[in-house]
Each structure stands twice: as C-alpha cells, then as structure tokens.
C-alpha positions, -999 to 999 in steps of 0.1 A, spaced: 65 -37 152 50 -70 163 19 -82 144 -1 -112 156 -4 -141 132 -32 -138 106 -65 -153 116 -97 -151 97 -123 -134 119 -149 -161 113 -176 -136 102 -210 -150 92 -218 -122 68 -195 -116 38 -196 -88 12 -231 -76 21 -242 -43 4 -261 -21 29 -280 11 22 -288 41 43 -309 65 22 -287 77 -6 -256 60 9 -243 26 1 -217 6 20 -200 -28 18 -200 -49 50 -172 -74 55 -156 -89 86 -171 -64 111 -161 -34 90 -181 -10 67 -160 -2 37 -163 20 6 -192 41 18 -204 60 -12 -229 85 -25 -234 73 -61 -199 70 -76 -183 92 -50 -165 74 -22 -169 94 10 -151 70 35 -128 41 27 -137 23 59 -148 27 95 -137 2 121 -129 -5 157 -93 -13 165 -73 -26 194 -36 -18 191 -11 -34 214 20 -18 229 40 -26 198 14 -11 175 2 -45 164 -35 -45 153 -53 -74 169 -77 -95 148 -112 -99 162 -134 -130 165 -170 -120 157 -201 -136 172 -238 -128 177 -239 -111 143 -274 -97 137 -285 -78 106 -318 -63 98 -316 -47 63 -346 -30 48 -351 -9 16 -330 21 27 -322 14 63 -303 -13 83 -293 -22 118 -262 -44 123 -247 -55 156 -221 -80 167 -197 -89 195 -160 -85 187 -136 -104 209 -99 -93 208 -77 -119 225 -40 -123 220 -12 -129 246 -21 -109 277 -48 -88 259 -84 -97 262 -110 -70 252 -147 -75 243 -166 -49 223 -203 -47 214 -206 -28 181 -239 -14 167 -241 2 133 -274 18 121 -282 32 87 -311 57 84 -332 67 54 -321 103 58 -286 94 46 -270 89 80 -249 60 94 -240 58 131 -215 36 148 -217 29 185 -192 8 205 -193 -2 242 -163 -22 252 -148 -38 283 -113 -50 292 -114 -87 304 -78 -85 314 -52 -59 324 -28 -50 297 -7 -23 280 -22 -7 249 -13 20 225 -48 27 212 -84 14 215 -112 30 196 -130 38 164 -111 48 133 -124 66 102 -105 65 69 -110 93 43 -97 83 9 -64 97 -3 -81 109 -34 -92 139 -13 -56 153 -13 -57 190 -17 -95 192 -13 -110 218 11 -126 208 43 -140 223 75 -131 210 109 -149 216 142 -126 215 172 -136 210 208 -173 212 198 -170 250 196 -151 264 167 -152 256 130 -120 262 110 -113 260 72 -85 237 60 -77 211 34 -67 175 32 -29 178 28 -17 178 -8 18 167 2 21 141 29 18 158 63 47 147 86 25 153 117 -12 154 125 -29 180 102 -59 183 125 -62 180 163 -90 180 188 -116 170 161 -152 168 170 -165 169 134 -151 173 98 -170 182 66 -160 180 30 -178 184 -4 -188 152 -20 -204 167 -52 -220 200 -61 -245 209 -34 -237 178 -13 -215 176 18 -205 148 41 -200 154 79 -184 129 102 -190 136 139 -170 120 168 -177 115 205 -164 95 235 -127 105 233 -104 131 218 -99 125 181 -72 137 157 -61 129 121 -29 115 107 -18 113 71 -15 75 65 4 81 33 34 83 56 31 45 57 21 43 20 -15 37 29 -41 55 6 -60 73 33 -62 99 60 -71 83 94 -91 100 122 -86 81 155 -84 84 193 -66 87 217 -42 116 208 -5 108 204 4 137 227 -6 114 256 20 88 269 19 53 254 17 25 259 -9 30 286 -21 5 312 -58 -5 310 -72 -23 340 -94 -54 339 -130 -42 340 -123 -8 325 -149 2 299 -150 26 269 -179 40 249 -175 58 216 -196 68 186 -191 81 151 -219 95 129 -217 101 91 -244 124 77 -251 135 42 -259 172 40 -286 183 33 -305 155 50 -328 134 29 -311 138 -4 -327 120 -34 -312 87 -44 -285 90 -71 -293 75 -104 -283 39 -106 -275 23 -139 -279 -14 -146 -249 -36 -138 -225 -37 -167 -190 -52 -174 -161 -29 -165 -148 -6 -192 -111 -1 -194 -97 29 -211 -60 33 -221 -46 68 -226 -18 72 -251 -4 103 -235 9 111 -200 30 79 -198 62 74 -178 91 49 -180 92 19 -157 114 23 -127 146 3 -126 136 -31 -110 155 -53 -86 150 -79 -60 165 -85 -26 190 -112 -17 174 -114 18 192 -118 51 212 -148 40 228 -130 10 231 -164 -7 244 -162 -43 220 -174 -70 231 -208 -82 216 -239 -97 179 -237 -102 177 -203 -85 201 -188 -110 180 -203 -138 149 -187 -123 166 -153 -120 179 -150 -155 146 -145 -175 134 -117 -151 159 -93 -165 163 -74 -132 185 -43 -133 202 -50 -99 202 -70 -67 196 -54 -33 220 -64 -5 213 -53 31 246 -51 51 234 -50 87 264 -41 109 244 -48 140 250 -85 131 287 -78 130 310 -93 104 301 -67 79 331 -76 57 317 -112 54 283 -99 45 299 -77 18 319 -107 5 287 -127 2 270 -99 -16 300 -96 -40 298 -133 -48 260 -130 -55 265 -101 -77 292 -119 -97 271 -150 -100 241 -131 -112 261 -106 -133 241 -78 -118 252 -47 -100 244 -42 -63 222 -17 -45 239 -19 -11 219 -8 20 244 0 48 226 -3 82 251 15 103 256 15 140 271 42 162 305 30 149 294 40 114 325 57 103 345 25 107 317 6 90 318 30 61 355 24 58 349 -14 57 324 -9 29 348 14 10 376 -11 13 354 -39 1 343 -19 -29 379 -11 -38 395 -45 -31 368 -67 -46 358 -42 -74 322 -43 -63 298 -33 -90 276 -9 -69 248 10 -86 241 30 -54 247 30 -16 217 35 7 230 52 39 208 40 67 219 46 103 201 24 129 206 48 158 184 74 142 151 73 125 166 85 92 198 96 76 212 127 92 234 154 77 264 142 96 261 107 82 257 119 46 288 141 50 308 111 64 295 88 36 306 113 9 340 117 25 346 79 29 328 63 0 334 91 -25 313 96 -56 318 64 -76 282 55 -70 252 76 -59 247 81 -22 211 78 -11 196 91 21 167 73 36 149 56 64 153 19 73 117 20 83 88 39 68 85 71 48 71 87 80 106 86 94 121 102 64 94 128 61 98 139 98 136 140 96 144 159 64 179 169 55 192 195 30 188 177 -4 221 190 -16 238 164 6 222 134 -11 219 120 -46 184 107 -39 161 94 -12 148 59 -3 123 43 20 107 9 23 70 1 17 44 -25 24 5 -23 22 -3 -39 56 10 -16 83 -25 -10 97 -46 -39 84 -41 -73 68 -72 -82 48 -75 -85 10 -94 -52 6 -64 -34 23 -41 -48 -4 -64 -35 -31 -69 0 -15 -33 5 -7 -18 -7 -40 -17 29 -52 -8 43 -18 29 52 -25 21 79 -49 18 106 -23 50 97 -6 69 97 -38 56 132 -47 64 145 -13 99 131 -14 104 147 -48 92 180 -34 114 182 -3 142 165 -21 144 192 -48 136 167 -75 163 142 -66 157 105 -74 133 84 -52 139 47 -46 115 23 -29 136 -4 -13 126 -29 -3 89 -34 -11 74 -63 9 39 -77 12 39 -74 50 61 -56 75 95 -72 75 92 -80 113 59 -98 107 55 -136 100 55 -145 62 22 -139 45 8 -170 28 -6 -148 0 30 -143 -11 27 -175 -30 -7 -165 -47 -19 -144 -75 -31 -118 -50 5 -107 -44 10 -105 -81 -20 -82 -88 -10 -60 -59 24 -57 -74 10 -48 -108 -10 -19 -96 17 -8 -72 43 -8 -100 20 13 -122 17 38 -94 55 40 -89 61 45 -126 35 73 -131 47 90 -99 82 91 -112 101 66 -89 136 58 -101 139 23 -88 119 -4 -69 132 -35 -51 104 -61 -50 105 -88 -24 133 -113 -20 145 -136 -46 137 -169 -27 118 -182 3 85 -174 20 90 -137 11 103 -143 -23 95 -149 -60 104 -186 -59 109 -213 -33 142 -215 -14 157 -240 -39 140 -225 -69 120 -256 -77 86 -239 -71 78 -206 -88 51 -183 -75 27 -162 -95 50 -132 -88 77 -149 -108 54 -154 -137 44 -117 -135 80 -104 -135 89 -126 -163 60 -111 -183 71 -76 -173 107 -84 -184 95 -84 -220 87 -47 -215 116 -36 -193 124 -6 -215 87 3 -219 65 32 -210 36 28 -185 4 44 -199 -23 59 -177 -55 37 -175 -90 42 -161 -116 16 -151 -153 21 -146 -152 -4 -118 -119 6 -101 -103 -5 -79 -119 -40 -80 -113 -42 -117 -81 -24 -128 -56 -23 -156 -19 -17 -163 -6 -8 -198 30 -8 -210 40 3 -244 74 -6 -258 80 3 -294 54 -12 -316 40 -34 -289 16 -27 -260 6 -51 -233 -24 -46 -211 -27 -65 -178 -63 -67 -166 -66 -71 -129 -95 -87 -110 -96 -84 -72 -130 -101 -69 -136 -137 -57 -153 -146 -89 -145 -143 -126 -153 -109 -141 -154 -96 -176 -143 -63 -191 -145 -44 -223 -115 -23 -236 -115 11 -252 -80 11 -267 -83 17 -304 -52 39 -301 -31 9 -293 -35 -8 -327 -45 -44 -335 -55 -67 -307 -32 -97 -313 -38 -121 -284 -54 -126 -250 -40 -149 -223 -51 -159 -188 -38 -187 -166 -14 -197 -194 -43 -203 -218 -47 -185 -251 -83 -171 -251 -104 -163 -282 -107 -126 -291 -142 -114 -281 -161 -83 -271 -158 -91 -234 -126 -104 -219 -128 -127 -188 -104 -122 -160 -99 -151 -135 -108 -144 -99 -81 -126 -78 -57 -128 -108 -49 -112 -141 -52 -116 -178 -29 -101 -205 -40 -85 -238 -13 -78 -265 -16 -52 -292 6 -43 -322 8 -7 -330 0 6 -365 -4 41 -379 -39 54 -370 -51 53 -406 -43 16 -408 -57 5 -375 -91 -14 -377 -117 -11 -350 -108 -31 -319 -128 -63 -314 -129 -61 -276 
C-alpha cells in the first residue's frame, strides 16, 4: 500500500462544535466527527475520500470554507482539492444541520485529470462499540431486513446494496443513515484494527482500479436523522473535570513485550545497548525475509543481536515458494548456533496468510522446540479470510497499525482500542490458542516514517493500545523498532523518544496486572492502571491540545504516594493536571481496606 506524504490540509476552522437540533458534532479538517445524541456517539465520522489505485487515501487542501452556525442549525461548505501524482479531483462539499435533528452531506465532484482510482465517495463510520447491537438495513430502496453489527469481526461485507441503516441510540430513540448517488456497502474495519464499521461506495464486487476520465463528475449524499424527528434536547451538565474510575476486579496480565530489530538486524551495542537494558523487554523480533535472499546471513545477524541483548528471539520467517528449503536453513541455524527462539512466525509471502500445507511443513522441519505461529504478514483481514484448522498451529499472529485509512491525530485516538475485536475473533476461530500482535507500528510499514513517532502522541497511543491488548488477552506484543525513525531511540541511541520513557516506566510493572478503567470524558481523557503486588500505577492520558485536569475515584488502590508529569514531581491535589497530548503518572501503595485513608485526588 502506498500512502502519500503527510500534509496538513490547511483548514481555516479547527475543533468547531456544531449543533443540529439534539445532535452535536465536532468539525475538523473538512470532517464531521463524534456525532452524538447526548453522551451516545451515533457516528464516529463522515467524510469524503479519494483512494488511489494502491488504496492510498489522498489528503485534501481545503479552500472557500464558509460556516453559518446558529443556535441549533448550521450550514458548512468548502472546496476540497485532491492532487497527488497523476490524480487531480475537486469536490464541493456542503453539510447542513437542521433543528429537527438531521444532518445532510452533499458532494459534487469533478475529475481535473484522468487517473486510476479504487474508490471515490462519501464514507460513514459507525463506532465499534455497536458490536453485537441489532440494526435494520434497507436494501435497494425496497426491502428492510433485520440484522446486527457483527460481534466477531466479519471477514467480508456484512451488508450489501445499502440504501439506509437504522440502529437504536437509546430507549425510544433511533438513528437512520440514508445514502444516495452510488451503491453502498459496509465493511468491518476491525479487520485492519480500526474501531469502526465503514459504509462506503463503490462496491468491491466491481473491478478496481477503475479509470476515471478528465471531466467526469460524481454526485452523492448522506443524511443522518434522529427518529422520531424533533426530539427534545438532552440534558446538558456544566463542564467539569474528567473523572477517572479504576476497577479492582476484571484485570488481566500484561502481554509479553518486545521490540523489533528492524530490517538491518543490527545487534544492540554501545549506547543502543544501554538504552535497551532498562526496558526489560521479554524478546527481540527478527524478520527473516527470504525474498532478500541470504537468509542464513540474516539469521546469523539475528543470532548476534540476541546474544548481545541476552534476549530470546521471536523469528518471523517470510517464506518464498522455495519455503521448504528456507525452513531447513532456519532449522540448521537454530541447531548449529543454538538460537534462543521463543517462537517462530510462519509467514509465506506467496499467499495472504499461512496455509495448512505450510504449517505441516514447518512442524516437520522445525519440530516442536519452540511454538509455531500461523499468521499474516499483512493485516488481520488476511488471517480472518484465510483461516486454517487451529490444531495445526500453536497460536496466531498479525501486524497492526492505527493509520490504514486515515492519518490524523483523532484517528490515533479512536483506533487505539481498535485491536480488541481482532484479538477476540482470533481467539474464537483459533480455539483459544495464543494471539500475538507483531509488529505494531504507528503507520503502515510501507509508508514514510511518521514524525509523531518522536513525540508523546505515539506514547499515549501505545498506552491505550497496550491496555486494550492486555484486557483482550493478547499473549505478546512487538512494539515498533528499537532504533531509527520507526523506533524508540535514534539510530545511535543518543536521542531517546517519549516512547522510550514510557516503556521504561512500564518495565517497573512488567509482571503486573492491567486493571479496567473508565473515564467520564473518554476517549480524549483516558487512563491505564497496572497493579503489581502492593503497588499500583495510573497513567493519565490527555489527547487534547491543551492541559486538562482530572479527578480520580480509586480509593480501592490505597494511599496516593506521588504524581509526576514531564519528569516533575507534582503536589498532591484534588485535581491532577495532565500535559497536552501527553501523560501523567500517579502512584499508589496498597494497604488493607480498613487502613486506607480517603484519597486526596
């Protein structure tokens, strides 16, 4: 997948709250997000997308932005210019909110060049929190059918030929989304570890990429309506600090954590070795790509790295059609060099995911000295669509990143918990076998490095992501590369990124239990709690662009001992400040309930 370089759209209106009767929405960069009725999120976002022939999503440059916002109505319009390589497409977008509780999107677009595209059109995201919820779908503008948002991740489109879809928002309140201008269908985006169900056009049954000629035009519309029309406004409380609650039951152990050696497989030495040691990782991930040939040399480099770090290896074998010989090379290396292998990931490159034949060959050649994991070198979608008999594998693996479909900060926040559905689905079709996420990256591995890798945004994404993996029951997680633009530290180890500081903090609780948490202002204010023996640490996460404060309901955790943010020890107070787009830590010391005083924050 080729993704264009990141460009800020240059929008003139940022984080504007719009109202349409009883509905509220956030406008940012040409997109309406988090459309809610009171506290109930109805749609995660609605947006117009241009996808190139490699499924890259083009950024838009916005101009002529006009907004007329009244008490409970609004009208927003702008031009969106999509221009990258041979693609040039201009769209006029109009969004209108009505006092009846209805929002309508209308798009008229024209190709200013001839190009190949996979998709052009409006996209609607329902939140993954609807998993298992009933809905009704109108197909071909004629027939209504009852269904549900898939509980387990649907390998293929759960609904086709959609003209409208309804679901219950709260007791006595429904939301209907109606589509026109093309043929729409829904896909389960949890296949790519996104936290949403996407309804889009044009259907995938049609050939792609398709040629669009210069001068060709499209016209589409989407309408969201609250039913019944004209609902009274939900009660609104005065703005208040977030309240974080920590639950002392329902916890789960942290998955085994590792990091990747990257394509170079350089052994940690010098400053890099010094940076690795305090992170207390359980293993190093080494990808042996036989398409690059010299697999024996790659294995030798991985062996040297393992010995230098004194850590076992998770070895991903990317096999070609000559895979049997390549498996023999790996087996010989393990035997001759006494490789310390914690598991083998069997990942054929000629198929989307591990087949039955490859697992049988791996078992015959590699034996049972280390677990043999079936998986997909790409996304969970490939594993989900190409399932094998779980008796053949010791576990299942897939890679993950939050930016398959969009690259903005809100996408990082929304998709941080997105892997939960994929893990549950893999456990279901895998008969309870272990699930391994490896590797986890901030952007697709074929994309250019993300400059946010070096910022605290990557760290707070990783915090919420790790909590999700733990509570979902993942066995292991490989986060990023050790060094470089996709790593935890710079290439030579001289510069450490916020990710390194985060994993150093987590290392103190490597044998701990992740506790469930809730936040009154999730997901923009969130929390991760880990208990290890008598100690509990709470990481408070702030996705906002300004400092926010939160109160904590955690009397069950014992005495609040200290609060830290940005390396500074903060005074204990009723309200704890969290730096913008960063995190703060709160440490507790457990005591028997009859000895624990009231918490001070």
